[in-house]
C-alpha positions in Angstrom: 62.8 82.8 68.7 60.8 85.7 67.0 63.9 87.0 64.8 67.2 85.4 63.1 69.3 88.0 64.8 69.6 90.1 67.8 70.3 93.8 67.6 72.2 95.6 70.7 72.4 99.4 70.9 76.0 100.2 72.1 76.4 103.9 73.0 75.4 105.5 69.2 76.7 102.0 67.8 74.0 99.1 66.3 75.4 95.8 66.7 73.7 92.9 65.0 74.5 89.2 65.6 73.6 86.3 64.0 74.7 82.8 64.8 74.0 79.8 62.1 75.3 76.1 62.3 75.4 73.3 59.7 75.5 70.0 60.1 76.7 67.1 57.9 73.9 65.3 56.0 71.2 67.8 57.3 72.6 70.9 55.5 75.2 69.8 53.6 75.7 66.4 51.9 78.9 64.2 52.9 80.6 64.7 49.8 79.7 68.2 48.8 83.2 69.7 48.5 84.4 71.3 51.5 85.1 74.6 49.8 81.4 74.9 49.2 80.4 74.4 52.5 82.6 76.9 53.5 81.2 79.6 51.2 77.6 78.8 52.4 78.4 78.6 55.9 79.5 82.1 55.6 76.6 83.2 53.1 73.9 82.0 55.2 75.0 83.8 58.4 75.5 87.2 56.6 72.4 86.8 55.0 70.9 87.0 58.2 72.7 90.3 58.6 71.5 91.5 55.2 67.8 91.3 56.4 68.5 93.8 59.4 70.2 96.3 56.3 73.8 95.3 58.6 77.0 95.9 57.1 79.3 92.7 57.8 82.0 93.4 60.8 83.4 90.1 61.2 82.6 86.3 61.8 83.7 83.6 64.7 84.0 80.2 63.7 83.2 76.7 65.1 84.8 74.2 63.5 84.7 70.0 63.8 87.9 68.7 63.1 88.7 65.9 60.9 90.4 64.9 58.1 93.4 66.5 57.1 92.7 67.1 53.2 88.9 68.0 54.3 89.9 70.6 56.6 92.4 72.3 54.5 90.2 72.3 51.7 87.4 73.8 54.0 89.7 76.3 55.1 91.1 77.4 51.5 87.5 78.0 50.7 86.5 80.1 53.8 89.7 82.5 53.2 88.1 82.5 49.7 84.8 83.4 50.8 85.4 86.0 53.5 87.7 87.7 51.0 84.9 87.9 48.3 82.5 89.4 50.5 85.5 91.3 52.5 84.7 90.5 56.1 86.9 89.6 58.6 87.8 86.5 60.4 87.7 87.6 64.6 88.5 84.0 65.9 86.3 81.0 67.1 87.1 77.6 68.6 87.5 74.0 67.2 86.8 70.7 68.7 87.3 67.0 68.0 85.0 65.3 65.6 83.3 61.9 65.9 81.2 59.4 64.2 78.2 61.3 63.8 79.7 63.6 61.3 80.7 67.3 61.1 78.9 70.2 63.0 79.9 73.8 61.9 79.0 77.0 63.2 79.4 80.5 62.3 78.5 84.0 64.2 78.4 86.8 62.4 78.5 90.4 63.5 77.2 93.6 61.9 76.8 97.3 62.3 73.3 98.3 61.7 71.8 101.7 60.9 71.2 103.6 64.0 67.9 104.7 63.1 66.1 101.6 61.8 66.7 97.8 61.7 63.9 95.8 60.3 62.2 93.4 62.5 60.1 90.3 61.3 57.6 91.8 63.5 56.6 95.0 61.8 54.0 94.1 59.1 51.2 95.9 58.9 47.5 95.0 57.5 47.5 96.3 53.9 51.2 95.8 53.5 52.1 94.2 50.3 54.5 91.1 50.6 57.5 91.3 48.5 60.7 89.2 47.4 63.9 89.9 45.5 65.1 87.6 42.9 64.1 84.6 41.9 63.4 80.9 44.4 63.7 77.3 43.7 67.0 77.5 41.8 68.6 75.7 44.6 65.9 73.3 44.9 66.4 72.0 41.6 70.1 72.4 41.8 69.9 69.7 45.1 67.9 67.4 43.2 70.5 67.6 40.1 73.4 66.9 42.7 71.7 64.1 44.4 70.4 62.6 40.9 73.9 62.9 39.5 72.6 64.3 36.6 73.7 67.5 34.4 72.0 70.7 34.5 72.5 74.6 34.2 75.4 75.6 36.1 73.2 78.3 37.7 71.3 75.7 39.7 74.1 74.2 40.9 75.4 77.2 42.0 72.3 78.5 43.4 72.4 75.5 46.2 76.5 75.6 46.6 76.8 79.0 46.6 74.1 81.4 47.7 74.4 84.9 47.8 73.7 87.1 50.7 71.9 90.4 49.4 73.8 93.0 51.8 73.9 96.0 49.3 70.1 95.1 48.8 69.0 94.8 52.7 70.9 98.2 53.5 69.1 99.9 50.6 65.7 98.2 51.5 66.0 98.7 55.8 64.8 102.6 55.6 61.5 101.7 53.8 60.3 98.2 54.9 58.1 97.8 57.7 59.2 93.9 58.1 62.3 91.9 56.4 63.7 88.3 57.0 65.9 86.1 54.7 64.2 83.1 53.1 66.0 80.0 54.3 63.3 77.9 55.2 61.2 78.5 52.5 59.1 81.2 51.3 55.7 79.8 52.6 57.0 79.2 56.0 59.1 82.4 56.5 56.0 84.4 55.1 53.6 82.6 57.9 56.7 83.6 60.5 56.7 86.9 59.5 52.7 87.1 59.6 52.6 85.7 63.3 55.4 87.9 64.3 53.7 90.5 63.3 49.8 89.5 64.4 48.3 89.4 61.2 47.6 86.9 58.1 49.3 86.6 54.9 47.5 85.7 51.8 49.9 84.4 49.2 49.5 84.1 45.1 51.2 81.1 43.6 51.1 82.4 40.5 52.8 85.6 41.2 56.2 83.4 42.4 59.1 84.2 40.5 60.9 81.0 39.0 63.9 81.4 36.6 63.6 80.1 32.9 66.4 77.1 33.9 64.1 76.1 36.8 61.0 75.7 34.5 63.0 73.9 31.8 64.1 71.3 34.8 61.2 71.2 36.9 58.2 72.4 35.1 56.1 75.5 35.4 53.0 73.6 37.0 51.6 74.4 40.5 53.2 71.1 41.8 56.4 72.6 40.9 55.6 76.2 41.9 54.5 74.7 45.3 57.6 73.1 45.9 59.7 76.1 44.9 57.8 77.9 47.6 58.5 75.3 50.4 61.9 74.0 50.1 64.0 76.9 51.1 67.9 77.8 50.6 66.8 80.7 48.6 68.1 83.2 50.4 66.3 85.9 49.0 64.9 89.0 51.0 61.3 88.9 51.8 59.8 91.7 53.2 56.4 93.9 53.5 56.4 97.1 52.7 53.3 100.2 52.5 51.4 100.3 49.1 53.0 103.8 48.5 56.5 102.9 49.8 59.3 104.1 47.3 61.5 101.1 46.6 64.7 100.9 45.0 65.4 97.2 44.8 63.7 94.9 42.4 61.3 92.9 43.5 58.0 90.8 43.0 55.0 91.3 45.0 53.6 87.8 46.2 50.9 88.7 48.7 49.3 90.7 50.9 49.0 91.2 54.5 45.4 91.5 56.2 44.0 91.3 59.6 43.6 87.9 61.2 45.8 84.9 61.7 47.5 82.1 59.6 48.5 81.9 55.7 46.3 81.4 52.8 47.2 80.2 49.7 45.6 81.1 46.1 46.6 80.5 42.4 45.4 83.6 40.6 41.5 83.4 41.3 41.5 80.2 42.7 42.0 79.2 46.7 44.0 76.1 47.1 45.0 74.6 49.7 48.4 74.5 51.7 50.9 71.9 50.9 51.8 69.3 53.8 54.9 70.8 54.8 54.8 74.7 54.2 59.0 74.6 54.3 62.3 73.3 56.6 61.2 72.6 60.1 64.6 72.6 62.4 63.7 70.2 65.3 
């Protein structure tokens, strides 16, 4: 697949559809709060719509039935998430669970702008690569949770309850040349955008936006920056724009697209090797 969502023209309307799944033990911990799982399932799908500049219409849920208490807590969490994002549950299906754990799926439908829905394949040579917000907080939150340590709530919230950037996506869509959300790691997702656009991309590690809480917990050295850039779960918007584009959303320039192919990495003026893994690879 060359993108995270399908764009369909229906008369004068542009429909954007996406589907994401979450598996127990892979995308959420077995002892995770069911309400957090529900929130994240909704948020990651809406994040794909945000990357298309689409306005959410509704969702369809695929749900694995299991323990009644877990199911009820999930349902309450789902209701709260849908209410928060003002999105309707349009339907879906359920299936009995098995010993391999829960697998949940959600299809999200959105209304795109009729004139432009950005793909990840539209970057041009010379375009700058930008990212909204900060990266790495979800990684730090995950490490705090799995090591059973206390830490800043902002880090735990970044992992458990990501925020899809719907408004920012709608604002950026008319002016960017390519856009996607960062779900599998900045390095991996930037390389995907470059490959889809038939270009090379160069990333400056020194430019990566990290929070003060992240730096307090994991440090501010090169290893820590590489970890933040290659872990994922950030759900920020990653986009390409021409040098003269007027952008209305705060973001950080982290790289540039060039003729060629592949991804290169430097730390200010020093070229550095890529990490063994650029991000989370779906098997």
